[in-house]
C-alpha positions as CSV (number, residue, x, y, z in Angstrom):
1,M,0.0,0.0,0.0
2,P,1.3,3.5,-0.7
3,R,3.0,5.1,2.3
4,L,0.7,8.1,2.4
5,K,-2.4,5.9,2.5
6,I,-1.0,3.9,5.3
7,A,-0.2,7.1,7.3
8,I,-3.8,8.3,6.8
9,L,-5.2,5.0,8.0
10,L,-3.0,5.1,11.0
11,W,-4.4,8.4,12.1
12,L,-8.0,7.8,11.3
13,S,-8.6,4.4,13.0
14,P,-5.7,2.3,14.3
15,A,-7.8,-0.9,14.7
16,L,-9.3,-0.5,11.2
17,A,-5.9,0.3,9.8
18,S,-4.1,-2.9,10.9
19,T,-7.1,-5.1,9.9
20,Q,-7.3,-3.5,6.4
21,I,-3.5,-3.6,5.9
22,L,-3.5,-7.3,6.9
23,K,-6.3,-8.1,4.5
24,E,-4.5,-6.4,1.7
25,F,-1.2,-8.0,2.6
26,E,-2.6,-11.5,2.8
27,K,-3.6,-11.3,-0.8
28,K,0.0,-11.0,-1.8
29,V,1.3,-13.8,0.5
30,T,1.7,-17.5,-0.2
31,E,3.2,-19.9,2.4
32,F,3.9,-23.6,2.3
33,S,6.0,-26.2,4.2
34,L,8.1,-28.9,2.6
35,P,7.7,-32.5,3.8
36,N,10.9,-32.1,5.7
37,G,9.4,-29.2,7.7
38,L,11.1,-26.3,6.1
39,H,8.7,-23.4,5.9
40,F,8.5,-20.7,3.1
41,I,6.7,-17.4,3.1
42,V,6.4,-15.8,-0.4
43,A,5.2,-12.2,-0.6
44,E,4.7,-10.6,-4.1
45,R,5.8,-7.0,-4.7
46,H,6.2,-6.4,-8.4
47,E,7.1,-2.7,-8.3
48,A,10.7,-3.5,-9.2
49,P,12.5,-6.6,-10.7
50,V,14.2,-7.4,-7.4
51,V,13.7,-10.2,-4.9
52,S,14.9,-10.2,-1.2
53,F,15.7,-13.5,0.5
54,H,15.8,-14.0,4.3
55,T,16.7,-17.3,6.0
56,Y,15.9,-17.4,9.7
57,V,17.4,-20.2,11.8
58,D,15.7,-20.4,15.2
59,A,19.1,-20.9,17.0
60,G,21.6,-18.3,18.3
61,S,24.3,-17.8,20.8
62,V,21.8,-18.7,23.6
63,D,22.0,-22.2,22.3
64,D,25.8,-22.4,22.4
65,P,26.8,-25.5,24.5
66,S,28.7,-24.8,27.7
67,G,32.4,-24.4,27.1
68,Q,31.7,-23.7,23.4
69,T,30.3,-20.1,23.5
70,G,30.7,-18.5,20.1
71,I,30.0,-21.7,18.1
72,A,26.7,-20.4,16.6
73,H,28.6,-17.3,15.4
74,M,31.4,-19.5,14.1
75,F,29.0,-21.6,11.9
76,E,27.5,-18.4,10.5
77,H,31.0,-17.5,9.2
78,M,31.4,-21.0,7.8
79,A,28.2,-20.6,5.8
80,F,29.9,-18.1,3.6
81,K,32.9,-20.3,2.8
82,G,31.3,-22.0,-0.2
83,T,30.3,-25.5,-1.1
84,E,31.9,-28.7,-2.4
85,T,32.0,-27.1,-5.9
86,I,32.3,-23.4,-5.0
87,G,35.4,-22.0,-3.3
88,T,37.8,-24.9,-4.1
89,T,40.2,-26.0,-6.8
90,N,40.0,-29.7,-5.9
91,F,37.5,-30.6,-3.3
92,P,38.4,-34.3,-2.9
93,E,42.0,-33.3,-2.1
94,E,40.8,-30.4,0.0
95,R,38.6,-32.8,2.1
96,K,41.7,-34.9,2.8
97,A,43.6,-31.9,3.8
98,I,40.9,-30.7,6.2
99,E,40.8,-34.2,7.7
100,A,44.5,-34.0,8.2
101,I,44.1,-30.7,10.1
102,E,41.7,-32.4,12.5
103,A,44.0,-35.4,13.0
104,A,47.0,-33.1,13.7
105,Y,44.8,-31.0,16.1
106,D,43.7,-34.2,17.9
107,R,47.3,-35.1,18.6
108,L,48.0,-31.5,19.8
109,E,45.0,-31.5,22.1
110,A,45.8,-34.9,23.5
111,E,49.2,-33.6,24.6
112,E,47.8,-30.3,26.0
113,N,45.1,-32.2,28.0
114,K,47.9,-33.7,30.1
115,G,48.0,-30.3,31.8
116,P,51.2,-29.8,34.0
117,K,52.6,-33.1,32.7
118,A,52.5,-32.0,29.1
119,D,55.7,-31.9,27.1
120,Q,56.1,-28.3,25.9
121,D,58.6,-29.3,23.2
122,R,56.1,-31.8,21.8
123,I,53.3,-29.2,22.0
124,R,55.5,-26.8,20.0
125,K,56.2,-29.5,17.3
126,L,52.6,-30.5,17.2
127,S,51.5,-26.9,16.8
128,E,53.8,-26.6,13.8
129,Q,52.3,-29.7,12.3
130,V,48.8,-28.2,12.7
131,Q,49.9,-25.0,11.0
132,A,51.5,-26.9,8.2
133,A,48.3,-28.9,7.7
134,I,46.2,-25.6,7.7
135,E,48.5,-24.1,5.0
136,R,48.2,-27.2,2.8
137,A,44.4,-27.1,3.0
138,Q,44.5,-23.4,2.2
139,S,46.3,-24.1,-1.1
140,F,43.0,-25.5,-2.4
141,V,40.9,-22.6,-1.4
142,V,39.5,-20.0,-3.8
143,P,38.9,-17.1,-1.4
144,N,35.5,-15.4,-1.3
145,E,34.2,-17.2,-4.4
146,Y,30.7,-17.7,-2.8
147,P,30.0,-14.0,-2.2
148,R,31.7,-13.1,-5.5
149,I,29.3,-15.2,-7.5
150,I,26.4,-13.5,-5.7
151,E,27.8,-10.0,-6.3
152,E,28.6,-10.7,-10.0
153,N,25.0,-11.7,-10.5
154,G,23.7,-8.4,-9.1
155,G,23.4,-9.4,-5.5
156,V,23.3,-6.7,-2.9
157,S,23.1,-6.4,0.9
158,L,24.7,-9.8,1.4
159,N,25.1,-10.4,5.1
160,A,24.3,-12.4,8.1
161,G,24.0,-12.0,11.8
162,T,24.0,-14.1,14.9
163,S,21.9,-12.7,17.8
164,Y,21.2,-14.3,21.1
165,D,18.0,-16.0,19.8
166,A,18.6,-16.5,16.1
167,T,21.0,-16.6,13.1
168,E,19.9,-14.9,10.0
169,Y,21.2,-14.9,6.4
170,F,20.0,-12.4,3.8
171,Y,20.6,-10.6,0.5
172,S,18.7,-9.5,-2.6
173,L,19.1,-10.5,-6.3
174,P,17.5,-9.4,-9.6
175,S,14.3,-11.5,-10.1
176,N,15.8,-13.3,-13.1
177,R,18.4,-14.8,-10.7
178,L,15.8,-16.5,-8.5
179,E,17.0,-20.1,-9.3
180,L,20.6,-19.1,-8.5
181,W,19.6,-18.2,-4.9
182,F,17.8,-21.6,-4.5
183,L,20.9,-23.4,-5.7
184,L,23.4,-21.4,-3.5
185,E,21.3,-21.3,-0.3
186,S,20.3,-25.0,-0.4
187,Q,23.9,-26.2,-1.1
188,R,25.5,-24.4,1.9
189,F,23.0,-26.1,4.2
190,L,22.8,-29.4,2.4
191,H,26.6,-29.9,2.2
192,P,28.3,-27.5,4.6
193,V,32.0,-27.3,4.1
194,F,34.1,-26.3,7.2
195,R,36.6,-24.5,5.0
196,E,39.2,-22.2,6.6
197,F,37.7,-22.9,10.1
198,Y,40.8,-22.0,12.1
199,K,41.6,-19.0,10.0
200,E,38.0,-17.8,10.6
201,R,38.3,-18.6,14.3
202,D,41.1,-16.0,14.4
203,V,38.9,-13.5,12.6
204,V,36.2,-14.1,15.3
205,Q,38.7,-13.6,18.0
206,E,39.8,-10.3,16.4
207,E,36.2,-9.2,16.1
208,N,35.7,-9.8,19.8
209,R,38.9,-7.8,20.7
210,M,37.7,-4.9,18.6
211,R,34.1,-4.9,20.0
212,V,35.1,-5.5,23.7
213,D,38.8,-4.9,24.5
214,S,39.0,-1.8,22.4
215,S,35.5,-0.4,23.3
216,A,34.5,1.0,26.7
217,Q,30.9,0.4,25.8
218,G,31.6,-3.2,24.8
219,K,33.5,-3.9,28.0
220,L,30.7,-2.4,30.0
221,M,28.0,-4.3,28.1
222,E,29.8,-7.6,28.6
223,S,30.2,-7.1,32.3
224,F,26.7,-5.8,32.7
225,L,25.1,-8.9,31.1
226,A,27.4,-11.3,32.9
227,T,26.2,-9.7,36.2
228,A,22.5,-9.2,35.4
229,F,22.1,-12.9,34.4
230,E,23.5,-15.3,36.9
231,A,22.5,-18.6,35.2
232,H,20.8,-18.0,31.9
233,P,23.0,-17.9,28.8
234,Y,21.9,-14.4,28.0
235,R,24.9,-13.7,30.2
236,N,27.3,-14.9,27.5
237,P,28.5,-12.6,24.7
238,P,27.1,-13.6,21.3
239,G,30.7,-13.8,19.9
240,G,31.7,-16.2,22.7
241,W,34.1,-15.9,25.6
242,P,37.7,-15.6,24.3
243,S,38.9,-18.8,26.0
244,D,36.1,-20.8,24.6
245,V,36.5,-19.4,21.0
246,A,40.3,-20.2,21.1
247,H,39.5,-23.9,21.6
248,L,36.5,-24.3,19.2
249,R,36.9,-27.2,16.8
250,V,35.4,-28.3,13.5
251,A,33.6,-31.1,15.3
252,D,31.9,-28.6,17.6
253,A,30.6,-26.6,14.6
254,R,29.4,-29.7,12.8
255,A,27.6,-30.9,15.9
256,F,25.9,-27.5,16.3
257,F,24.8,-27.6,12.7
258,D,23.4,-31.1,12.9
259,R,21.4,-30.3,16.1
260,Y,20.0,-26.8,15.2
261,Y,20.0,-26.5,11.4
262,V,17.2,-28.9,10.9
263,P,14.5,-27.9,8.3
264,A,11.7,-27.6,10.8
265,N,13.9,-25.0,12.7
266,I,14.3,-22.8,9.7
267,V,11.9,-20.4,8.0
268,I,12.6,-18.6,4.7
269,A,10.9,-15.5,3.3
270,I,11.1,-14.5,-0.3
271,V,9.8,-11.0,-1.0
272,G,9.6,-9.1,-4.3
273,D,9.1,-9.7,-8.0
274,V,8.5,-13.4,-7.6
275,N,5.9,-15.9,-8.9
276,P,4.8,-18.1,-5.9
277,A,4.2,-21.2,-8.0
278,E,7.7,-20.9,-9.4
279,A,9.2,-20.4,-6.0
280,R,7.4,-23.5,-4.7
281,R,8.7,-25.6,-7.6
282,L,12.2,-24.5,-7.0
283,A,11.9,-25.0,-3.2
284,E,10.8,-28.5,-3.8
285,R,13.6,-29.2,-6.2
286,Y,16.5,-27.7,-4.2
287,F,15.5,-27.9,-0.5
288,S,13.6,-31.2,-0.4
289,P,16.9,-33.2,-0.2
290,L,17.5,-31.7,3.2
291,P,16.8,-34.6,5.6
292,K,14.0,-34.4,8.0
293,R,15.3,-34.4,11.6
294,P,13.8,-33.8,15.0
295,L,13.6,-30.3,16.5
296,P,16.4,-29.4,18.9
297,P,15.8,-29.6,22.6
298,L,14.4,-26.6,24.4
299,L,16.7,-24.6,26.7
300,H,15.9,-25.5,30.3
301,T,18.2,-23.2,32.2
302,E,16.1,-20.6,34.1
303,E,17.3,-17.4,35.7
304,P,16.8,-17.6,39.5
305,P,14.9,-14.7,41.2
306,Q,17.1,-11.7,41.8
307,P,17.4,-11.1,45.6
308,G,18.4,-7.5,45.3
309,P,20.1,-4.8,43.2
310,K,23.5,-5.4,41.6
311,I,26.2,-3.0,40.7
312,V,29.1,-3.3,38.2
313,V,31.9,-0.8,38.0
314,V,34.4,-0.9,35.0
315,D,37.6,1.1,34.9
316,S,37.8,3.0,31.6
317,P,39.6,6.2,30.5
318,S,36.7,7.1,28.2
319,Q,33.7,9.3,28.8
320,P,31.5,7.8,31.6
321,I,28.6,5.6,30.6
322,L,25.7,4.3,32.7
323,M,23.6,1.3,32.0
324,I,20.6,0.2,34.2
325,G,18.5,-2.8,33.5
326,Y,15.4,-4.2,35.2
327,K,14.2,-7.8,34.9
328,R,11.2,-8.3,32.8
329,P,9.2,-11.3,31.3
330,D,9.7,-12.8,27.8
331,Q,8.1,-11.6,24.6
332,Y,5.2,-14.0,25.0
333,D,4.0,-12.4,28.2
334,K,0.7,-10.5,28.1
335,D,2.6,-7.3,29.2
336,D,5.0,-7.3,26.3
337,P,3.2,-4.6,24.3
338,V,3.0,-2.5,27.5
339,F,6.8,-2.5,27.7
340,D,6.9,-1.2,24.1
341,I,4.6,1.7,25.0
342,A,6.4,2.5,28.2
343,S,9.7,2.6,26.3
344,E,8.2,5.0,23.7
345,I,6.9,7.3,26.5
346,L,10.2,7.4,28.2
347,S,12.6,7.7,25.3
348,G,10.6,8.5,22.2
349,G,13.0,11.2,20.9
350,R,12.6,14.8,22.0
351,T,9.1,14.2,23.3
352,G,10.3,11.4,25.6
353,L,10.3,12.0,29.4
354,L,14.0,11.1,29.7
355,Y,15.1,13.7,27.1
356,Q,12.8,16.4,28.5
357,I,13.9,16.0,32.1
358,L,17.5,14.6,32.1
359,V,18.8,16.2,28.9
360,R,16.8,19.4,28.2
361,D,15.7,20.6,31.6
362,R,18.3,19.4,34.1
363,K,21.2,19.0,31.5
364,L,22.5,16.0,33.4
365,A,22.9,13.8,30.3
366,L,23.9,14.1,26.7
367,E,21.8,11.1,25.6
368,V,19.3,8.7,27.2
369,E,17.9,5.7,25.4
370,T,15.9,2.7,26.3
371,A,15.6,-0.8,25.0
372,D,12.3,-2.5,26.0
373,T,13.7,-6.0,25.2
374,F,17.3,-6.7,25.9
375,P,19.5,-8.5,24.9
376,D,16.7,-10.6,23.2
377,G,13.1,-11.7,23.8
378,R,12.6,-15.4,23.6
379,Y,13.4,-15.7,27.4
380,P,12.9,-13.4,30.4
381,N,15.2,-10.4,29.7
382,L,15.8,-6.8,30.7
383,F,14.2,-3.3,30.2
384,L,17.4,-1.3,29.6
385,F,18.3,2.3,30.1
386,F,21.5,3.7,28.5
387,V,22.7,7.1,29.7
388,T,25.7,9.2,28.6
389,P,26.3,11.9,31.3
390,A,26.9,15.5,30.2
391,L,30.3,17.1,30.8
392,G,30.7,18.0,34.5
393,H,28.0,15.5,35.6
394,T,28.5,12.0,37.1
395,V,26.9,8.7,36.6
396,E,25.8,8.9,40.2
397,E,23.8,12.1,39.5
398,N,22.2,10.5,36.5
399,E,21.4,7.3,38.3
400,K,19.7,9.2,41.1
401,A,17.8,11.4,38.7
402,L,16.6,8.4,36.7
403,E,15.4,6.6,39.8
404,E,13.5,9.7,40.8
405,L,11.9,9.9,37.4
406,L,10.9,6.3,37.5
407,D,9.3,6.8,40.9
408,V,7.2,9.5,39.5
409,F,6.5,7.5,36.4
410,G,5.1,4.7,38.4
411,S,3.1,6.9,40.8
412,Q,0.9,8.5,38.2
413,K,-0.9,7.7,35.0
414,V,0.3,8.9,31.6
415,D,-2.1,11.4,30.1
416,A,-4.4,10.4,27.3
417,Q,-2.8,12.7,24.7
418,T,0.7,11.3,25.3
419,L,-0.6,7.7,25.3
420,A,-2.4,8.2,21.9
421,R,0.7,9.9,20.4
422,V,3.2,7.1,21.4
423,K,0.8,4.4,20.1
424,I,0.7,6.0,16.7
425,K,4.5,6.4,16.7
426,A,5.1,2.8,17.8
427,R,2.7,1.5,15.2
428,A,4.3,3.7,12.5
429,S,7.8,2.4,13.3
430,V,6.5,-1.1,12.4
431,I,4.6,0.0,9.3
432,R,7.7,1.9,8.0
433,R,9.6,-1.4,7.8
434,L,6.9,-2.7,5.4
435,D,8.1,-0.2,2.8
436,N,10.9,-2.3,1.4
437,N,11.5,-6.0,0.6
438,E,14.3,-6.5,3.1
439,G,12.3,-5.2,6.0
440,I,9.2,-7.2,5.1
441,A,11.3,-10.4,4.7
442,S,12.9,-9.9,8.1
443,L,9.6,-9.2,9.9
444,L,7.8,-12.2,8.3
445,T,10.5,-14.7,9.3
446,A,11.0,-13.3,12.8
447,N,7.2,-13.3,13.6
448,Y,6.7,-16.8,12.2
449,A,9.7,-18.2,14.1
450,A,8.6,-16.6,17.3
451,Y,4.8,-17.1,17.2
452,G,4.2,-19.7,14.5
453,D,2.3,-17.1,12.4
454,W,3.6,-14.1,10.4
455,R,0.3,-12.4,11.0
456,K,1.5,-11.6,14.5
457,L,3.2,-8.7,12.8
458,F,-0.2,-7.0,12.3
459,T,-2.1,-8.3,15.3
460,S,0.7,-7.0,17.5
461,L,-0.4,-3.5,16.3
462,D,-3.8,-4.2,17.8
463,D,-2.1,-5.3,21.0
464,L,-0.4,-1.9,21.2
465,D,-3.7,-0.1,20.8
466,K,-5.2,-2.0,23.7
467,V,-2.6,-0.8,26.2
468,T,-4.1,1.6,28.8
469,A,-2.6,4.2,31.1
470,E,-3.3,1.8,34.0
471,D,-1.3,-0.9,32.2
472,V,1.7,1.3,31.9
473,Q,1.5,2.4,35.5
474,R,1.1,-1.2,36.7
475,V,4.1,-2.4,34.8
476,A,6.3,0.4,36.0
477,Q,5.3,-0.3,39.6
478,K,5.9,-4.1,39.2
479,Y,9.0,-4.3,37.1
480,L,10.9,-0.9,37.1
481,V,11.9,-1.3,40.8
482,R,15.2,-1.4,42.6
483,P,15.2,-5.1,43.8
484,S,15.4,-6.3,40.1
485,Q,17.9,-3.6,39.1
486,T,21.4,-4.1,37.7
487,A,23.4,-0.9,37.3
488,A,26.7,-0.7,35.5
489,Y,28.9,2.2,34.8
490,T,32.4,3.2,33.8
491,V,34.8,5.2,36.0
492,L,38.3,6.7,35.4
493,P,41.0,4.3,36.7
494,K,42.5,5.5,39.9
495,Q,46.1,6.7,39.5
496,P,48.7,5.8,42.2
497,S,49.4,8.7,44.5
498,Q,52.8,10.2,44.0
499,G,55.1,9.9,47.0
500,A,53.0,7.1,48.5
501,A,55.0,4.7,50.8
502,A,56.1,1.6,49.0
503,P,54.9,-1.8,50.5
504,A,57.1,-3.2,53.2
505,G,60.1,-5.2,51.9
506,E,60.3,-3.3,48.6
507,P,63.0,-0.7,47.8
508,Q,62.1,2.9,48.3
């Protein structure tokens, strides 16, 4: 639907708007499942000869096995390394070389596992053998051939991402390259090749160093989540803990793939200039060979009740940063839309209460943001506040001001005008993503994977409209309270005092 028409509908009657938009949208959508359980959602948009593809795997870093954090992210990297025919000069020989790497690595690990009794000279020699095996396997690799083929055929926005709850692969192609996508996407999941695994493991470690070790915000975020969650794997960084990543093996990645990349755990959206019947024919041809396997087991680790507030302090020479999170239920809870509305009231741009009070009026902060679902939503998570103090003001001042604001927020009802405004804004933010193929494909897969029906995308708009001022006040009083709070902030490292007495026994 034209954007102007959608905007007018949103203003006139929110309930009518979402119902009418859904009815119009349903006319363009075809969905089907293959016998192996793989689900497809095809949405026609013939305005331009382009098609966007979005593969959503319902497994992310939260599913990393203990001691193997980062393995979901590692397999995401492997999925771009090609197939048995793409990215290699001689796959039969390359396969032998990859197997030789693993055999050499097995011998190295066997010696390292002796602990203090390990022979360091032997470890050094075995390490050299591993490196030699890696170099031999590398001699058969055609670097970046998989993405190069996509780009040479007009592909754009090629990327992937591993979040806590999911792993997603996506890009767009001209509509006359539809079959090419089916061939390439099916092959990397039908016959995964763990090419350049240890080289890519080094890349992941470097990514983690850049995002955490070289970033004050990254360090704070990592410490914050590790403190806020005591047991649940939301406490682990999506890129993995460095010591885990350093010991990941090909067998770990293969086991993760076998367990979680099963057809029934994957949903694919195809949006754009596409014929649904042709898409189904190609899906059956290329994806039916994927073997049907049982769904992976559900995560059973539950976060225990938080007995009281937690505090994290991270030394950093950068500008101070404050993060405060409050425990909240998962995305399936009846109060989930209330958190969306509360977030918009608090931090919806220059009309948000946080900007008006902490930034504009009191000038305590340069920036204040919220995330109503953090770090992800499939399991109980956090309602997050992120504050950047203004020059000359401290994190303590901002923390106190924020708590005072939340006390007031929970003690009185939001006025009708504000509530109506934020509902329209929250709805519009979803509708805007329906303006392009990539956004639609992302939303369709995410809603189907989470709720079993992509229509939740539209019915969730009705859920937002049902939120009352009493709901917002109740949620604030129940969840945005100090006992469930985790606060984390950076401070300047303390410098040793000049002229301080040296510890006893040390030279002066």
